[in-house]
MIFIDO-676188 format. One record per atom (N, C-alpha, C): residue number from 0; residue in one letter; atom name; z, x, y. Coordinates in steps of 0.2 Angstrom, whole numbers, plus 5000, padded with zeros to 4 digits. Each point is the difference from the previous one (the first is absolute). Example, Ala and Ser with C-alpha at 12.3 -4.5 7.8 and 13.67 -1.06 7.14 Angstrom:
! residues 2
@nr 0; rest A; atom N; c3 5039; c1 5066; c2 4972 $
@nr 0; rest A; atom CA; c3 5000; c1 4996; c2 5006 $
@nr 0; rest A; atom C; c3 5000; c1 5004; c2 5006 $
@nr 1; rest S; atom N; c3 4996; c1 4998; c2 5005 $
@nr 1; rest S; atom CA; c3 5001; c1 5004; c2 5006 $
@nr 1; rest S; atom C; c3 5003; c1 4996; c2 5005 $
END
This chain:
! residues 73
@nr 0; rest X; atom N; c3 5000; c1 5005; c2 4995 $
@nr 0; rest X; atom CA; c3 5002; c1 4995; c2 5004 $
@nr 0; rest X; atom C; c3 4998; c1 5005; c2 5007 $
@nr 1; rest X; atom N; c3 4995; c1 4998; c2 5006 $
@nr 1; rest X; atom CA; c3 4999; c1 5003; c2 5006 $
@nr 1; rest X; atom C; c3 5007; c1 4996; c2 5005 $
@nr 2; rest X; atom N; c3 4999; c1 5005; c2 5005 $
@nr 2; rest X; atom CA; c3 5001; c1 4997; c2 5006 $
@nr 2; rest X; atom C; c3 4995; c1 4993; c2 5002 $
@nr 3; rest X; atom N; c3 4995; c1 4999; c2 4996 $
@nr 3; rest X; atom CA; c3 4996; c1 4995; c2 5004 $
@nr 3; rest X; atom C; c3 5001; c1 4994; c2 5001 $
@nr 4; rest X; atom N; c3 5006; c1 5000; c2 4991 $
@nr 4; rest X; atom CA; c3 5002; c1 4993; c2 5002 $
@nr 4; rest X; atom C; c3 5006; c1 4998; c2 5006 $
@nr 5; rest X; atom N; c3 5002; c1 5005; c2 5000 $
@nr 5; rest X; atom CA; c3 5006; c1 4999; c2 5008 $
@nr 5; rest X; atom C; c3 4996; c1 4999; c2 5004 $
@nr 6; rest X; atom N; c3 4994; c1 5004; c2 5002 $
@nr 6; rest X; atom CA; c3 4997; c1 5000; c2 5007 $
@nr 6; rest X; atom C; c3 4997; c1 4992; c2 5000 $
@nr 7; rest X; atom N; c3 4996; c1 5000; c2 4992 $
@nr 7; rest X; atom CA; c3 4997; c1 4994; c2 5000 $
@nr 7; rest X; atom C; c3 5008; c1 4992; c2 5003 $
@nr 8; rest X; atom N; c3 5006; c1 4999; c2 4997 $
@nr 8; rest X; atom CA; c3 5005; c1 4997; c2 5001 $
@nr 8; rest X; atom C; c3 5001; c1 4999; c2 5007 $
@nr 9; rest X; atom N; c3 4999; c1 5006; c2 5004 $
@nr 9; rest X; atom CA; c3 5003; c1 4999; c2 5005 $
@nr 9; rest X; atom C; c3 4995; c1 4996; c2 5007 $
@nr 10; rest X; atom N; c3 4993; c1 5000; c2 4996 $
@nr 10; rest X; atom CA; c3 4996; c1 4998; c2 5005 $
@nr 10; rest X; atom C; c3 4999; c1 4994; c2 4998 $
@nr 11; rest X; atom N; c3 5001; c1 4998; c2 4996 $
@nr 11; rest X; atom CA; c3 4999; c1 4992; c2 4998 $
@nr 11; rest X; atom C; c3 5006; c1 4997; c2 5002 $
@nr 12; rest X; atom N; c3 5004; c1 5002; c2 5001 $
@nr 12; rest X; atom CA; c3 5008; c1 4999; c2 5003 $
@nr 12; rest X; atom C; c3 5000; c1 4999; c2 5008 $
@nr 13; rest X; atom N; c3 4996; c1 5001; c2 5003 $
@nr 13; rest X; atom CA; c3 4997; c1 5004; c2 5006 $
@nr 13; rest X; atom C; c3 5005; c1 5002; c2 5003 $
@nr 14; rest X; atom N; c3 5001; c1 5005; c2 4995 $
@nr 14; rest X; atom CA; c3 5006; c1 5006; c2 5006 $
@nr 14; rest X; atom C; c3 5008; c1 5000; c2 4998 $
@nr 15; rest X; atom N; c3 5000; c1 4995; c2 4997 $
@nr 15; rest X; atom CA; c3 5008; c1 4996; c2 5001 $
@nr 15; rest X; atom C; c3 5005; c1 5001; c2 4994 $
@nr 16; rest X; atom N; c3 4997; c1 5004; c2 4995 $
@nr 16; rest X; atom CA; c3 5006; c1 5003; c2 4994 $
@nr 16; rest X; atom C; c3 5002; c1 5007; c2 5003 $
@nr 17; rest X; atom N; c3 5008; c1 4997; c2 4998 $
@nr 17; rest X; atom CA; c3 5005; c1 5008; c2 5004 $
@nr 17; rest X; atom C; c3 5000; c1 5002; c2 4995 $
@nr 18; rest X; atom N; c3 5001; c1 5007; c2 5001 $
@nr 18; rest X; atom CA; c3 5003; c1 5006; c2 4996 $
@nr 18; rest X; atom C; c3 5003; c1 4999; c2 4994 $
@nr 19; rest X; atom N; c3 5005; c1 4997; c2 5000 $
@nr 19; rest X; atom CA; c3 5001; c1 4999; c2 4995 $
@nr 19; rest X; atom C; c3 4997; c1 4995; c2 4994 $
@nr 20; rest X; atom N; c3 4998; c1 4996; c2 5004 $
@nr 20; rest X; atom CA; c3 4993; c1 4994; c2 4995 $
@nr 20; rest X; atom C; c3 4995; c1 5005; c2 4997 $
@nr 21; rest X; atom N; c3 4999; c1 5008; c2 5004 $
@nr 21; rest X; atom CA; c3 4994; c1 5001; c2 4996 $
@nr 21; rest X; atom C; c3 5003; c1 5005; c2 4997 $
@nr 22; rest X; atom N; c3 5005; c1 5004; c2 5000 $
@nr 22; rest X; atom CA; c3 5005; c1 5001; c2 4994 $
@nr 22; rest X; atom C; c3 5000; c1 4996; c2 4994 $
@nr 23; rest X; atom N; c3 5002; c1 4994; c2 5003 $
@nr 23; rest X; atom CA; c3 5003; c1 4997; c2 4993 $
@nr 23; rest X; atom C; c3 4991; c1 4998; c2 4997 $
@nr 24; rest X; atom N; c3 4995; c1 4998; c2 5002 $
@nr 24; rest X; atom CA; c3 4995; c1 4998; c2 4996 $
@nr 24; rest X; atom C; c3 4995; c1 5008; c2 4999 $
@nr 25; rest X; atom N; c3 5003; c1 5006; c2 5000 $
@nr 25; rest X; atom CA; c3 4998; c1 5005; c2 4999 $
@nr 25; rest X; atom C; c3 5004; c1 5002; c2 4992 $
@nr 26; rest X; atom N; c3 5006; c1 4999; c2 5000 $
@nr 26; rest X; atom CA; c3 5005; c1 5002; c2 4995 $
@nr 26; rest X; atom C; c3 4996; c1 4992; c2 4994 $
@nr 27; rest X; atom N; c3 4997; c1 4993; c2 5004 $
@nr 27; rest X; atom CA; c3 4998; c1 4996; c2 4994 $
@nr 27; rest X; atom C; c3 4994; c1 5000; c2 4996 $
@nr 28; rest X; atom N; c3 4996; c1 5003; c2 5007 $
@nr 28; rest X; atom CA; c3 4991; c1 5001; c2 4996 $
@nr 28; rest X; atom C; c3 5001; c1 5009; c2 4993 $
@nr 29; rest X; atom N; c3 5007; c1 5004; c2 5003 $
@nr 29; rest X; atom CA; c3 4999; c1 5004; c2 4997 $
@nr 29; rest X; atom C; c3 5004; c1 4997; c2 4993 $
@nr 30; rest X; atom N; c3 5001; c1 4995; c2 4998 $
@nr 30; rest X; atom CA; c3 5003; c1 4996; c2 4995 $
@nr 30; rest X; atom C; c3 5006; c1 5002; c2 4997 $
@nr 31; rest X; atom N; c3 5006; c1 5000; c2 5006 $
@nr 31; rest X; atom CA; c3 5005; c1 5002; c2 4997 $
@nr 31; rest X; atom C; c3 5003; c1 4992; c2 5001 $
@nr 32; rest X; atom N; c3 5007; c1 5001; c2 4995 $
@nr 32; rest X; atom CA; c3 5004; c1 4992; c2 4997 $
@nr 32; rest X; atom C; c3 5001; c1 4997; c2 5007 $
@nr 33; rest X; atom N; c3 5005; c1 4995; c2 5000 $
@nr 33; rest X; atom CA; c3 5000; c1 4997; c2 5004 $
@nr 33; rest X; atom C; c3 5008; c1 5002; c2 5002 $
@nr 34; rest X; atom N; c3 5002; c1 5003; c2 4993 $
@nr 34; rest X; atom CA; c3 5006; c1 5003; c2 5002 $
@nr 34; rest X; atom C; c3 5001; c1 5007; c2 5003 $
@nr 35; rest X; atom N; c3 4995; c1 5004; c2 4998 $
@nr 35; rest X; atom CA; c3 4999; c1 5006; c2 5005 $
@nr 35; rest X; atom C; c3 4998; c1 4999; c2 5005 $
@nr 36; rest X; atom N; c3 4996; c1 4995; c2 5004 $
@nr 36; rest X; atom CA; c3 4999; c1 4999; c2 5007 $
@nr 36; rest X; atom C; c3 5008; c1 4998; c2 5003 $
@nr 37; rest X; atom N; c3 5003; c1 4996; c2 4997 $
@nr 37; rest X; atom CA; c3 5007; c1 4997; c2 5003 $
@nr 37; rest X; atom C; c3 5005; c1 5006; c2 5001 $
@nr 38; rest X; atom N; c3 4999; c1 5005; c2 4994 $
@nr 38; rest X; atom CA; c3 5003; c1 5007; c2 5003 $
@nr 38; rest X; atom C; c3 4997; c1 5006; c2 5005 $
@nr 39; rest X; atom N; c3 4995; c1 5000; c2 4999 $
@nr 39; rest X; atom CA; c3 4995; c1 5004; c2 5006 $
@nr 39; rest X; atom C; c3 5001; c1 4996; c2 5008 $
@nr 40; rest X; atom N; c3 4999; c1 4995; c2 5000 $
@nr 40; rest X; atom CA; c3 5001; c1 4995; c2 5005 $
@nr 40; rest X; atom C; c3 5007; c1 4999; c2 5004 $
@nr 41; rest X; atom N; c3 5004; c1 5001; c2 4996 $
@nr 41; rest X; atom CA; c3 5007; c1 4998; c2 5000 $
@nr 41; rest X; atom C; c3 5001; c1 4994; c2 5001 $
@nr 42; rest X; atom N; c3 4997; c1 4996; c2 4995 $
@nr 42; rest X; atom CA; c3 5002; c1 4991; c2 5004 $
@nr 42; rest X; atom C; c3 5005; c1 5000; c2 4992 $
@nr 43; rest X; atom N; c3 5005; c1 4994; c2 5002 $
@nr 43; rest X; atom CA; c3 5009; c1 4999; c2 4997 $
@nr 43; rest X; atom C; c3 4994; c1 4995; c2 4995 $
@nr 44; rest X; atom N; c3 4998; c1 4999; c2 4998 $
@nr 44; rest X; atom CA; c3 4996; c1 4995; c2 4995 $
@nr 44; rest X; atom C; c3 4992; c1 5001; c2 4998 $
@nr 45; rest X; atom N; c3 4999; c1 4996; c2 4994 $
@nr 45; rest X; atom CA; c3 4993; c1 5000; c2 4997 $
@nr 45; rest X; atom C; c3 4997; c1 4993; c2 5002 $
@nr 46; rest X; atom N; c3 5004; c1 4997; c2 5004 $
@nr 46; rest X; atom CA; c3 4999; c1 4995; c2 5004 $
@nr 46; rest X; atom C; c3 4996; c1 5000; c2 5007 $
@nr 47; rest X; atom N; c3 5001; c1 5006; c2 5003 $
@nr 47; rest X; atom CA; c3 4998; c1 5001; c2 5006 $
@nr 47; rest X; atom C; c3 4993; c1 5005; c2 4998 $
@nr 48; rest X; atom N; c3 5000; c1 5003; c2 4994 $
@nr 48; rest X; atom CA; c3 4993; c1 5002; c2 4999 $
@nr 48; rest X; atom C; c3 4995; c1 4994; c2 5000 $
@nr 49; rest X; atom N; c3 5002; c1 4995; c2 4996 $
@nr 49; rest X; atom CA; c3 4995; c1 4993; c2 4999 $
@nr 49; rest X; atom C; c3 5001; c1 4998; c2 5008 $
@nr 50; rest X; atom N; c3 5003; c1 4999; c2 5005 $
@nr 50; rest X; atom CA; c3 4997; c1 4998; c2 5007 $
@nr 50; rest X; atom C; c3 4997; c1 5006; c2 5002 $
@nr 51; rest X; atom N; c3 4999; c1 5006; c2 5000 $
@nr 51; rest X; atom CA; c3 4997; c1 5004; c2 5004 $
@nr 51; rest X; atom C; c3 4993; c1 5000; c2 4999 $
@nr 52; rest X; atom N; c3 4998; c1 4998; c2 4992 $
@nr 52; rest X; atom CA; c3 4994; c1 5000; c2 4996 $
@nr 52; rest X; atom C; c3 4996; c1 4993; c2 5003 $
@nr 53; rest X; atom N; c3 5007; c1 4994; c2 5003 $
@nr 53; rest X; atom CA; c3 4995; c1 4994; c2 5001 $
@nr 53; rest X; atom C; c3 4998; c1 5001; c2 5007 $
@nr 54; rest X; atom N; c3 5004; c1 5003; c2 5004 $
@nr 54; rest X; atom CA; c3 4999; c1 5002; c2 5010 $
@nr 54; rest X; atom C; c3 4997; c1 5004; c2 4999 $
@nr 55; rest X; atom N; c3 4997; c1 5006; c2 4995 $
@nr 55; rest X; atom CA; c3 4994; c1 5005; c2 4999 $
@nr 55; rest X; atom C; c3 4991; c1 4993; c2 5001 $
@nr 56; rest X; atom N; c3 5003; c1 4997; c2 4993 $
@nr 56; rest X; atom CA; c3 4993; c1 4997; c2 5001 $
@nr 56; rest X; atom C; c3 4998; c1 4996; c2 5003 $
@nr 57; rest X; atom N; c3 5007; c1 4995; c2 5005 $
@nr 57; rest X; atom CA; c3 4996; c1 4995; c2 5004 $
@nr 57; rest X; atom C; c3 4999; c1 5006; c2 5006 $
@nr 58; rest X; atom N; c3 5000; c1 5005; c2 5000 $
@nr 58; rest X; atom CA; c3 4998; c1 5004; c2 5006 $
@nr 58; rest X; atom C; c3 4992; c1 5003; c2 4998 $
@nr 59; rest X; atom N; c3 5000; c1 5001; c2 4995 $
@nr 59; rest X; atom CA; c3 4993; c1 5001; c2 4996 $
@nr 59; rest X; atom C; c3 4995; c1 4993; c2 5000 $
@nr 60; rest X; atom N; c3 5003; c1 4995; c2 5001 $
@nr 60; rest X; atom CA; c3 4994; c1 4994; c2 4998 $
@nr 60; rest X; atom C; c3 5000; c1 5000; c2 4994 $
@nr 61; rest X; atom N; c3 5006; c1 4999; c2 4995 $
@nr 61; rest X; atom CA; c3 4997; c1 5000; c2 4993 $
@nr 61; rest X; atom C; c3 5006; c1 4996; c2 4996 $
@nr 62; rest X; atom N; c3 4997; c1 4998; c2 4994 $
@nr 62; rest X; atom CA; c3 5010; c1 4996; c2 4997 $
@nr 62; rest X; atom C; c3 5005; c1 5003; c2 4996 $
@nr 63; rest X; atom N; c3 4997; c1 5006; c2 4999 $
@nr 63; rest X; atom CA; c3 5004; c1 5005; c2 4997 $
@nr 63; rest X; atom C; c3 4998; c1 5007; c2 5001 $
@nr 64; rest X; atom N; c3 5003; c1 5006; c2 4999 $
@nr 64; rest X; atom CA; c3 4999; c1 5006; c2 5003 $
@nr 64; rest X; atom C; c3 4996; c1 5005; c2 4992 $
@nr 65; rest X; atom N; c3 5001; c1 4994; c2 4995 $
@nr 65; rest X; atom CA; c3 4995; c1 5005; c2 4996 $
@nr 65; rest X; atom C; c3 4993; c1 4997; c2 5001 $
@nr 66; rest X; atom N; c3 4999; c1 4994; c2 5003 $
@nr 66; rest X; atom CA; c3 4993; c1 4997; c2 5001 $
@nr 66; rest X; atom C; c3 4998; c1 5008; c2 5005 $
@nr 67; rest X; atom N; c3 5003; c1 5002; c2 5004 $
@nr 67; rest X; atom CA; c3 4996; c1 5004; c2 5005 $
@nr 67; rest X; atom C; c3 5000; c1 5007; c2 4998 $
@nr 68; rest X; atom N; c3 5006; c1 5001; c2 4997 $
@nr 68; rest X; atom CA; c3 5001; c1 5009; c2 4995 $
@nr 68; rest X; atom C; c3 4994; c1 5002; c2 4996 $
@nr 69; rest X; atom N; c3 4998; c1 4992; c2 4997 $
@nr 69; rest X; atom CA; c3 4997; c1 5002; c2 4994 $
@nr 69; rest X; atom C; c3 4993; c1 5001; c2 4999 $
@nr 70; rest X; atom N; c3 4999; c1 4999; c2 5008 $
@nr 70; rest X; atom CA; c3 4992; c1 5002; c2 5003 $
@nr 70; rest X; atom C; c3 4999; c1 5005; c2 5001 $
@nr 71; rest X; atom N; c3 5005; c1 5008; c2 4998 $
@nr 71; rest X; atom CA; c3 5000; c1 5005; c2 5001 $
@nr 71; rest X; atom C; c3 5002; c1 5003; c2 4995 $
@nr 72; rest X; atom N; c3 5001; c1 4998; c2 4993 $
@nr 72; rest X; atom CA; c3 5000; c1 5001; c2 4995 $
@nr 72; rest X; atom C; c3 4994; c1 5003; c2 4995 $
END
């Protein structure tokens, strides 16, 4: 996976993805588990990971984050 997916995500989101959301997306694109993402991002629960996936998907105009990421795998 190259940085292209992150650049494309930021472009689609109109530049609204925060640094934290970009870091989350990078971890997600590389296939890290929800637990690993939770630890790396210092979230307190797996629910926060799920909520963040939904928030980012909305910014990208897709139903779920997998729909976006699968285009780059």
